[in-house]
Backbone as XML, in Angstrom:
<?xml version="1.0"?>
<chain id="A" units="angstrom">
  <residue number="1" name="MET">
    <atom name="N" x="59.701" y="86.127" z="140.489"/>
    <atom name="CA" x="60.893" y="87.290" z="139.923"/>
    <atom name="C" x="60.209" y="88.405" z="140.828"/>
  </residue>
  <residue number="2" name="GLU">
    <atom name="N" x="61.382" y="89.313" z="140.979"/>
    <atom name="CA" x="61.082" y="90.559" z="141.680"/>
    <atom name="C" x="60.779" y="91.524" z="140.720"/>
  </residue>
  <residue number="3" name="LYS">
    <atom name="N" x="59.834" y="92.529" z="141.200"/>
    <atom name="CA" x="59.538" y="93.736" z="140.307"/>
    <atom name="C" x="60.466" y="94.848" z="140.567"/>
  </residue>
  <residue number="4" name="ASN">
    <atom name="N" x="60.835" y="95.513" z="139.560"/>
    <atom name="CA" x="61.660" y="96.538" z="139.317"/>
    <atom name="C" x="60.854" y="97.764" z="138.711"/>
  </residue>
  <residue number="5" name="PRO">
    <atom name="N" x="60.711" y="98.719" z="139.578"/>
    <atom name="CA" x="59.958" y="99.692" z="138.969"/>
    <atom name="C" x="60.622" y="100.715" z="137.882"/>
  </residue>
  <residue number="6" name="ALA">
    <atom name="N" x="61.831" y="100.510" z="137.571"/>
    <atom name="CA" x="62.354" y="101.158" z="136.640"/>
    <atom name="C" x="62.126" y="100.404" z="135.183"/>
  </residue>
  <residue number="7" name="LEU">
    <atom name="N" x="61.638" y="99.177" z="135.364"/>
    <atom name="CA" x="61.442" y="98.533" z="134.043"/>
    <atom name="C" x="60.058" y="98.368" z="133.869"/>
  </residue>
  <residue number="8" name="SER">
    <atom name="N" x="59.911" y="98.585" z="132.594"/>
    <atom name="CA" x="58.305" y="98.113" z="132.259"/>
    <atom name="C" x="58.382" y="97.521" z="130.913"/>
  </residue>
  <residue number="9" name="GLN">
    <atom name="N" x="57.192" y="96.929" z="130.615"/>
    <atom name="CA" x="57.285" y="96.124" z="129.178"/>
    <atom name="C" x="56.137" y="96.738" z="128.209"/>
  </residue>
  <residue number="10" name="GLU">
    <atom name="N" x="56.676" y="96.790" z="127.156"/>
    <atom name="CA" x="55.733" y="97.238" z="125.826"/>
    <atom name="C" x="55.532" y="96.285" z="124.895"/>
  </residue>
  <residue number="11" name="PRO">
    <atom name="N" x="54.329" y="96.455" z="124.166"/>
    <atom name="CA" x="54.129" y="95.550" z="123.099"/>
    <atom name="C" x="55.229" y="95.753" z="122.027"/>
  </residue>
  <residue number="12" name="ARG">
    <atom name="N" x="55.700" y="94.605" z="121.530"/>
    <atom name="CA" x="56.598" y="94.592" z="120.438"/>
    <atom name="C" x="56.343" y="95.646" z="119.204"/>
  </residue>
  <residue number="13" name="TYR">
    <atom name="N" x="55.179" y="95.336" z="118.579"/>
    <atom name="CA" x="54.750" y="96.102" z="117.455"/>
    <atom name="C" x="54.242" y="97.538" z="117.527"/>
  </residue>
  <residue number="14" name="GLU">
    <atom name="N" x="54.019" y="97.782" z="118.868"/>
    <atom name="CA" x="53.588" y="99.099" z="119.139"/>
    <atom name="C" x="54.568" y="100.232" z="119.172"/>
  </residue>
  <residue number="15" name="PRO">
    <atom name="N" x="54.424" y="101.466" z="118.873"/>
    <atom name="CA" x="55.314" y="102.372" z="119.166"/>
    <atom name="C" x="55.824" y="102.733" z="120.522"/>
  </residue>
  <residue number="16" name="ALA">
    <atom name="N" x="57.046" y="102.853" z="120.936"/>
    <atom name="CA" x="57.350" y="103.069" z="121.966"/>
    <atom name="C" x="57.045" y="104.288" z="122.386"/>
  </residue>
  <residue number="17" name="ILE">
    <atom name="N" x="56.867" y="104.406" z="124.040"/>
    <atom name="CA" x="56.541" y="105.793" z="124.797"/>
    <atom name="C" x="57.564" y="106.614" z="124.847"/>
  </residue>
  <residue number="18" name="VAL">
    <atom name="N" x="57.395" y="107.840" z="124.497"/>
    <atom name="CA" x="58.670" y="108.809" z="124.314"/>
    <atom name="C" x="58.753" y="109.497" z="125.897"/>
  </residue>
  <residue number="19" name="ILE">
    <atom name="N" x="60.089" y="109.350" z="126.343"/>
    <atom name="CA" x="60.319" y="109.783" z="127.570"/>
    <atom name="C" x="60.587" y="111.341" z="127.276"/>
  </residue>
  <residue number="20" name="PRO">
    <atom name="N" x="59.771" y="112.327" z="128.008"/>
    <atom name="CA" x="59.863" y="113.724" z="127.830"/>
    <atom name="C" x="61.325" y="114.024" z="128.397"/>
  </residue>
  <residue number="21" name="LEU">
    <atom name="N" x="61.766" y="115.248" z="127.793"/>
    <atom name="CA" x="62.822" y="115.755" z="128.148"/>
    <atom name="C" x="62.705" y="116.658" z="129.225"/>
  </residue>
  <residue number="22" name="LYS">
    <atom name="N" x="63.799" y="116.537" z="130.215"/>
    <atom name="CA" x="63.767" y="117.678" z="131.463"/>
    <atom name="C" x="64.429" y="118.593" z="131.049"/>
  </residue>
  <residue number="23" name="GLN">
    <atom name="N" x="63.689" y="119.701" z="131.372"/>
    <atom name="CA" x="64.154" y="121.116" z="130.879"/>
    <atom name="C" x="65.374" y="121.820" z="131.942"/>
  </residue>
  <residue number="24" name="GLU">
    <atom name="N" x="66.282" y="121.102" z="132.095"/>
    <atom name="CA" x="67.323" y="121.425" z="132.828"/>
    <atom name="C" x="68.559" y="121.830" z="132.150"/>
  </residue>
  <residue number="25" name="SER">
    <atom name="N" x="69.583" y="122.262" z="132.771"/>
    <atom name="CA" x="70.537" y="123.035" z="132.011"/>
    <atom name="C" x="71.219" y="121.965" z="131.062"/>
  </residue>
  <residue number="26" name="SER">
    <atom name="N" x="72.125" y="122.700" z="130.243"/>
    <atom name="CA" x="72.945" y="121.696" z="129.477"/>
    <atom name="C" x="74.051" y="121.178" z="130.394"/>
  </residue>
  <residue number="27" name="LEU">
    <atom name="N" x="74.797" y="120.171" z="129.646"/>
    <atom name="CA" x="75.970" y="119.604" z="130.318"/>
    <atom name="C" x="77.010" y="120.618" z="130.539"/>
  </residue>
  <residue number="28" name="ILE">
    <atom name="N" x="77.283" y="121.433" z="129.504"/>
    <atom name="CA" x="78.318" y="122.490" z="129.819"/>
    <atom name="C" x="78.068" y="123.516" z="130.877"/>
  </residue>
  <residue number="29" name="ASP">
    <atom name="N" x="76.738" y="123.956" z="131.003"/>
    <atom name="CA" x="76.208" y="124.746" z="132.287"/>
    <atom name="C" x="76.541" y="123.919" z="133.545"/>
  </residue>
  <residue number="30" name="TRP">
    <atom name="N" x="76.074" y="122.656" z="133.570"/>
    <atom name="CA" x="76.326" y="121.864" z="134.854"/>
    <atom name="C" x="77.757" y="121.678" z="135.123"/>
  </residue>
  <residue number="31" name="LEU">
    <atom name="N" x="78.765" y="121.553" z="134.155"/>
    <atom name="CA" x="80.123" y="121.379" z="134.429"/>
    <atom name="C" x="80.600" y="122.838" z="135.043"/>
  </residue>
  <residue number="32" name="LYS">
    <atom name="N" x="80.381" y="123.898" z="134.412"/>
    <atom name="CA" x="80.721" y="125.151" z="134.982"/>
    <atom name="C" x="80.243" y="125.438" z="136.268"/>
  </residue>
  <residue number="33" name="SER">
    <atom name="N" x="78.786" y="124.959" z="136.609"/>
    <atom name="CA" x="78.207" y="125.522" z="137.752"/>
    <atom name="C" x="78.871" y="124.597" z="138.982"/>
  </residue>
  <residue number="34" name="HIS">
    <atom name="N" x="79.412" y="123.491" z="138.514"/>
    <atom name="CA" x="80.177" y="122.778" z="139.768"/>
    <atom name="C" x="81.719" y="122.700" z="139.718"/>
  </residue>
  <residue number="35" name="ASN">
    <atom name="N" x="82.099" y="123.798" z="138.880"/>
    <atom name="CA" x="83.456" y="124.111" z="138.783"/>
    <atom name="C" x="84.285" y="122.777" z="138.172"/>
  </residue>
  <residue number="36" name="ARG">
    <atom name="N" x="83.753" y="122.125" z="137.455"/>
    <atom name="CA" x="84.316" y="120.784" z="136.723"/>
    <atom name="C" x="84.950" y="120.996" z="135.382"/>
  </residue>
  <residue number="37" name="LEU">
    <atom name="N" x="84.561" y="122.247" z="134.760"/>
    <atom name="CA" x="85.163" y="122.457" z="133.412"/>
    <atom name="C" x="86.852" y="123.094" z="133.446"/>
  </residue>
  <residue number="38" name="ILE">
    <atom name="N" x="87.373" y="122.348" z="132.915"/>
    <atom name="CA" x="88.900" y="122.692" z="132.917"/>
    <atom name="C" x="89.282" y="123.467" z="131.529"/>
  </residue>
  <residue number="39" name="PRO">
    <atom name="N" x="89.832" y="124.614" z="131.545"/>
    <atom name="CA" x="90.153" y="125.359" z="130.428"/>
    <atom name="C" x="91.366" y="124.626" z="129.744"/>
  </residue>
  <residue number="40" name="ARG">
    <atom name="N" x="91.577" y="124.743" z="128.228"/>
    <atom name="CA" x="92.820" y="124.105" z="127.549"/>
    <atom name="C" x="93.804" y="124.985" z="128.000"/>
  </residue>
  <residue number="41" name="GLU">
    <atom name="N" x="95.020" y="124.332" z="128.053"/>
    <atom name="CA" x="96.048" y="125.139" z="128.303"/>
    <atom name="C" x="96.813" y="125.596" z="127.024"/>
  </residue>
  <residue number="42" name="PRO">
    <atom name="N" x="97.335" y="126.756" z="127.166"/>
    <atom name="CA" x="98.112" y="127.377" z="125.797"/>
    <atom name="C" x="99.165" y="126.634" z="125.319"/>
  </residue>
  <residue number="43" name="ALA">
    <atom name="N" x="99.828" y="125.878" z="126.063"/>
    <atom name="CA" x="100.728" y="124.727" z="125.487"/>
    <atom name="C" x="100.174" y="123.812" z="124.302"/>
  </residue>
  <residue number="44" name="GLU">
    <atom name="N" x="98.872" y="123.562" z="124.566"/>
    <atom name="CA" x="98.472" y="122.551" z="123.915"/>
    <atom name="C" x="98.274" y="123.160" z="122.281"/>
  </residue>
  <residue number="45" name="GLN">
    <atom name="N" x="98.211" y="124.579" z="122.170"/>
    <atom name="CA" x="97.836" y="125.290" z="121.057"/>
    <atom name="C" x="99.205" y="125.389" z="120.310"/>
  </residue>
  <residue number="46" name="GLU">
    <atom name="N" x="100.138" y="125.538" z="121.110"/>
    <atom name="CA" x="101.544" y="125.678" z="120.588"/>
    <atom name="C" x="101.996" y="124.399" z="120.174"/>
  </residue>
  <residue number="47" name="ASN">
    <atom name="N" x="101.941" y="123.300" z="120.580"/>
    <atom name="CA" x="102.191" y="122.107" z="119.965"/>
    <atom name="C" x="101.588" y="121.609" z="118.683"/>
  </residue>
  <residue number="48" name="ARG">
    <atom name="N" x="100.312" y="122.257" z="118.710"/>
    <atom name="CA" x="99.556" y="121.960" z="117.408"/>
    <atom name="C" x="100.146" y="122.946" z="116.305"/>
  </residue>
  <residue number="49" name="ASP">
    <atom name="N" x="100.584" y="124.032" z="116.734"/>
    <atom name="CA" x="100.846" y="125.101" z="115.639"/>
    <atom name="C" x="102.270" y="124.532" z="115.212"/>
  </residue>
  <residue number="50" name="ALA">
    <atom name="N" x="103.042" y="124.111" z="116.014"/>
    <atom name="CA" x="104.516" y="123.320" z="115.454"/>
    <atom name="C" x="104.223" y="122.280" z="114.685"/>
  </residue>
  <residue number="51" name="ALA">
    <atom name="N" x="103.208" y="121.509" z="114.937"/>
    <atom name="CA" x="102.848" y="120.176" z="114.041"/>
    <atom name="C" x="102.396" y="120.563" z="112.680"/>
  </residue>
  <residue number="52" name="GLN">
    <atom name="N" x="101.721" y="121.677" z="112.869"/>
    <atom name="CA" x="101.350" y="122.129" z="111.467"/>
    <atom name="C" x="102.418" y="122.752" z="110.819"/>
  </residue>
  <residue number="53" name="ASP">
    <atom name="N" x="103.232" y="123.434" z="111.249"/>
    <atom name="CA" x="104.388" y="123.965" z="110.597"/>
    <atom name="C" x="105.487" y="122.844" z="110.009"/>
  </residue>
  <residue number="54" name="ASP">
    <atom name="N" x="105.491" y="121.721" z="110.760"/>
    <atom name="CA" x="105.974" y="120.742" z="110.208"/>
    <atom name="C" x="105.506" y="119.951" z="109.122"/>
  </residue>
  <residue number="55" name="VAL">
    <atom name="N" x="104.321" y="119.899" z="108.949"/>
    <atom name="CA" x="103.596" y="119.469" z="107.730"/>
    <atom name="C" x="103.582" y="120.357" z="106.813"/>
  </residue>
  <residue number="56" name="SER">
    <atom name="N" x="103.468" y="121.506" z="106.916"/>
    <atom name="CA" x="103.525" y="122.567" z="106.035"/>
    <atom name="C" x="105.044" y="122.515" z="105.215"/>
  </residue>
  <residue number="57" name="GLU">
    <atom name="N" x="105.967" y="122.451" z="105.919"/>
    <atom name="CA" x="107.316" y="122.170" z="105.452"/>
    <atom name="C" x="107.563" y="121.152" z="104.454"/>
  </residue>
  <residue number="58" name="LEU">
    <atom name="N" x="106.887" y="120.017" z="104.954"/>
    <atom name="CA" x="106.915" y="118.750" z="104.042"/>
    <atom name="C" x="106.206" y="118.897" z="102.965"/>
  </residue>
  <residue number="59" name="LEU">
    <atom name="N" x="105.217" y="119.855" z="102.868"/>
    <atom name="CA" x="104.391" y="119.984" z="101.808"/>
    <atom name="C" x="104.620" y="121.127" z="100.859"/>
  </residue>
  <residue number="60" name="SER">
    <atom name="N" x="105.864" y="121.790" z="101.362"/>
    <atom name="CA" x="106.014" y="122.932" z="100.632"/>
    <atom name="C" x="106.490" y="122.745" z="99.042"/>
  </residue>
  <residue number="61" name="ASP">
    <atom name="N" x="106.711" y="123.714" z="98.422"/>
    <atom name="CA" x="107.217" y="123.742" z="97.109"/>
    <atom name="C" x="108.575" y="122.975" z="96.803"/>
  </residue>
  <residue number="62" name="ASP">
    <atom name="N" x="109.474" y="123.082" z="97.804"/>
    <atom name="CA" x="110.731" y="122.592" z="97.735"/>
    <atom name="C" x="110.750" y="121.062" z="97.323"/>
  </residue>
  <residue number="63" name="TYR">
    <atom name="N" x="109.660" y="120.478" z="97.759"/>
    <atom name="CA" x="109.485" y="119.007" z="97.613"/>
    <atom name="C" x="109.351" y="118.792" z="96.046"/>
  </residue>
  <residue number="64" name="GLU">
    <atom name="N" x="108.372" y="119.506" z="95.635"/>
    <atom name="CA" x="108.104" y="119.324" z="94.028"/>
    <atom name="C" x="109.389" y="119.562" z="93.274"/>
  </residue>
  <residue number="65" name="GLU">
    <atom name="N" x="110.340" y="120.546" z="93.711"/>
    <atom name="CA" x="111.535" y="120.806" z="93.065"/>
    <atom name="C" x="112.387" y="119.551" z="93.043"/>
  </residue>
  <residue number="66" name="GLU">
    <atom name="N" x="112.538" y="118.780" z="94.026"/>
    <atom name="CA" x="113.317" y="117.619" z="94.236"/>
    <atom name="C" x="112.782" y="116.375" z="93.203"/>
  </residue>
  <residue number="67" name="ASP">
    <atom name="N" x="111.595" y="116.605" z="93.011"/>
    <atom name="CA" x="110.947" y="115.419" z="91.991"/>
    <atom name="C" x="111.137" y="115.660" z="90.608"/>
  </residue>
  <residue number="68" name="ASP">
    <atom name="N" x="112.334" y="115.992" z="90.106"/>
    <atom name="CA" x="112.424" y="116.106" z="88.741"/>
    <atom name="C" x="113.063" y="115.239" z="88.013"/>
  </residue>
  <residue number="69" name="PHE">
    <atom name="N" x="112.883" y="113.663" z="88.273"/>
    <atom name="CA" x="113.215" y="112.653" z="87.525"/>
    <atom name="C" x="112.201" y="112.129" z="86.386"/>
  </residue>
  <residue number="70" name="ASP">
    <atom name="N" x="113.014" y="111.279" z="85.372"/>
    <atom name="CA" x="112.127" y="111.035" z="84.245"/>
    <atom name="C" x="111.367" y="109.787" z="84.511"/>
  </residue>
  <residue number="71" name="ASP">
    <atom name="N" x="109.997" y="109.724" z="84.304"/>
    <atom name="CA" x="109.054" y="108.820" z="84.405"/>
    <atom name="C" x="109.355" y="107.614" z="83.458"/>
  </residue>
  <residue number="72" name="ASP">
    <atom name="N" x="109.954" y="107.954" z="82.243"/>
    <atom name="CA" x="110.180" y="106.887" z="81.241"/>
    <atom name="C" x="111.369" y="106.336" z="81.450"/>
  </residue>
  <residue number="73" name="ASP">
    <atom name="N" x="111.516" y="104.980" z="82.139"/>
    <atom name="CA" x="112.916" y="104.358" z="82.282"/>
    <atom name="C" x="112.697" y="103.251" z="81.456"/>
  </residue>
  <residue number="74" name="ASP">
    <atom name="N" x="111.965" y="103.147" z="80.326"/>
    <atom name="CA" x="112.161" y="101.981" z="79.375"/>
    <atom name="C" x="113.345" y="101.941" z="78.626"/>
  </residue>
  <residue number="75" name="ASP">
    <atom name="N" x="114.079" y="103.155" z="78.449"/>
    <atom name="CA" x="115.304" y="103.365" z="77.592"/>
    <atom name="C" x="116.378" y="102.290" z="77.812"/>
  </residue>
</chain>
């Protein structure tokens, strides 16, 4: 079997060795520094606002006024 330096064996019932964190920049900082962060487009917000307006219209008080039927149909 070939040796792989990236792999190591630890005893099953022993606590695992904690890998120390590297004090590097965050993912957001890395994306900004490499010009990989893409800003959101304003059209996306407009579409979301239009969808919220549609939902608000469906849930408006007009819906409750249309719902004036008698629940007791046993007569």
